[in-house]
C-alpha positions in Angstrom: -81.1 5.6 -85.2 -82.6 8.8 -83.9 -80.9 11.7 -82.3 -82.3 13.0 -79.0 -83.5 16.6 -79.1 -82.4 18.9 -76.3 -85.6 20.0 -74.4 -85.9 23.5 -73.1 -88.0 24.3 -70.0 -91.0 26.4 -70.8 -93.4 28.0 -68.4 -97.2 28.5 -68.8 -96.8 31.3 -71.3 -94.4 29.2 -73.5 -91.4 31.3 -72.8 -88.1 30.1 -71.5 -87.2 31.4 -68.1 -83.9 33.1 -69.0 -84.0 36.9 -69.1 -81.3 38.6 -71.1 -80.2 42.3 -71.0 -78.8 43.8 -74.1 -77.0 47.1 -74.5 -76.2 48.8 -77.7 -72.4 49.7 -77.8 -71.7 50.9 -81.3 -73.4 53.5 -83.6 -74.9 53.3 -87.1 -72.2 54.4 -89.5 -71.3 51.5 -91.8 -74.1 49.3 -90.5 -76.1 47.2 -92.9 -79.8 48.0 -93.2 -81.0 44.5 -92.0 -79.0 44.9 -88.7 -80.3 48.5 -88.3 -83.9 47.2 -88.7 -83.3 44.4 -86.2 -81.9 46.9 -83.6 -85.0 49.0 -84.2 -87.2 45.9 -83.5 -85.3 45.4 -80.3 -85.9 49.1 -79.4 -82.2 49.9 -79.3 -82.3 53.1 -81.3 -79.3 54.9 -79.7 -75.9 54.0 -78.2 -76.2 53.1 -74.4 -79.8 52.1 -74.7 -80.6 48.8 -73.0 -83.5 46.4 -73.1 -84.8 43.3 -71.2 -85.2 40.4 -73.6 -86.7 37.0 -72.9 -84.8 33.9 -74.3 -87.1 32.8 -77.0 -85.5 31.4 -80.2 -86.6 34.3 -82.2 -85.1 36.9 -79.9 -81.9 34.8 -79.5 -81.6 34.9 -83.3 -82.0 38.7 -83.3 -79.3 39.0 -80.7 -76.9 36.9 -82.6 -77.6 38.9 -85.8 -76.7 42.1 -84.0 -73.7 40.7 -82.0 -71.2 43.1 -83.7 -73.0 46.2 -82.3 -74.4 45.1 -78.9 -73.4 43.3 -75.6 -75.9 40.9 -74.1 -76.0 38.4 -71.2 -78.0 36.9 -68.4 -79.0 39.5 -65.9 -79.2 38.6 -62.1 -81.8 39.7 -59.6 -79.7 42.2 -57.7 -78.7 44.0 -60.9 -82.3 44.1 -62.2 -83.6 45.6 -59.0 -81.0 48.3 -59.1 -81.6 48.9 -62.8 -85.3 49.3 -62.3 -84.8 51.6 -59.3 -82.2 53.9 -60.9 -83.1 53.9 -64.6 -86.7 52.7 -64.7 -89.2 55.1 -66.3 -93.0 55.3 -66.7 -95.1 57.1 -69.3 -94.4 60.9 -69.3 -90.7 60.2 -68.6 -91.2 60.1 -64.8 -88.9 57.9 -62.6 -90.3 54.5 -61.7 -91.2 54.4 -57.9 -92.8 51.8 -55.7 -96.0 53.7 -55.8 -96.1 53.3 -59.6 -95.4 49.6 -59.2 -98.3 49.2 -56.8 -100.7 51.1 -59.0 -99.6 49.6 -62.4 -98.9 45.9 -61.5 -99.9 43.3 -58.9 -96.6 43.7 -57.2 -95.6 45.9 -54.3 -91.8 46.4 -54.4 -89.0 46.5 -56.9 -87.7 43.2 -55.6 -91.1 41.5 -56.3 -91.3 42.9 -59.8 -87.7 41.8 -60.5 -88.5 38.2 -59.4 -91.5 38.1 -61.5 -89.6 39.4 -64.5 -86.9 36.8 -64.0 -89.4 34.0 -63.6 -91.2 35.0 -66.8 -94.5 35.6 -64.8 -94.8 39.1 -66.3 -93.5 40.7 -69.5 -93.4 44.0 -71.4 -96.7 43.6 -73.2 -99.8 45.7 -73.5 -101.8 43.7 -70.9 -98.9 43.3 -68.4 -96.8 46.4 -67.7 -97.3 48.5 -70.7 -97.0 51.9 -68.9 -93.5 51.1 -67.7 -91.0 51.9 -70.5 -89.1 48.9 -71.8 -86.0 50.9 -72.7 -83.3 51.9 -70.1 -81.3 54.9 -71.1 -77.9 54.3 -69.5 -74.7 56.5 -69.1 -71.5 55.6 -70.8 -69.6 53.1 -68.5 -67.4 54.6 -65.8 -63.7 53.9 -66.5 -64.6 53.0 -70.0 -65.5 49.7 -71.8 -63.5 46.5 -71.2 -60.9 46.5 -73.9 -62.2 47.9 -77.2 -65.7 48.2 -78.7 -64.6 46.7 -81.9 -63.7 43.3 -80.7 -65.9 40.5 -79.2 -65.7 39.5 -75.6 -63.7 36.4 -76.1 -61.1 38.5 -78.0 -60.7 41.0 -75.2 -63.4 43.4 -76.2 -67.0 44.3 -75.2 -69.2 43.0 -78.0 -71.4 39.9 -78.3 -72.5 37.4 -75.6 -70.7 38.5 -72.5 -72.5 36.1 -70.1 -72.6 37.3 -66.5 -70.1 40.3 -67.3 -73.3 42.1 -68.3 -74.1 42.6 -64.6 -70.8 44.4 -64.1 -71.3 46.5 -67.2 -74.7 47.6 -66.1 -73.3 48.6 -62.6 -70.7 50.7 -64.5 -73.3 52.3 -66.6 -75.9 53.3 -63.9 
């Protein structure tokens, strides 16, 4: 008797096509060193810093490890376009514009870049879009977090895997 394995769809680069967005919600006091190191590897150094993360098993493991300090979920195209337009930055801490997108990538608009990011055609690596900063510095959410920042999403809080609620959270933080 053999058990069937669940197959995930991979694109040409060997990466699953799901794109996650993770936001750091809680600070460092009382945090274990391993979790702090994992957050640094994810480039979430401060509260309200967000990053785009592709759904590879290693990154998913890192997200699950830090679930008590971050919120993460699948980002949609409309939210990603708005996030890039409002909070995207390039080297030198200048706002990301369509002119920068034309010069630094093969795409012409924010919408084209967002589609490519969602499909996994382009990633934050040295050869792809290295001059665009991978960290989005967000504001605290308008009207506060959902519930408390000490409980997980299923318990009425904000932490952990929040699914598509991440899009609403991003709109509150822009």
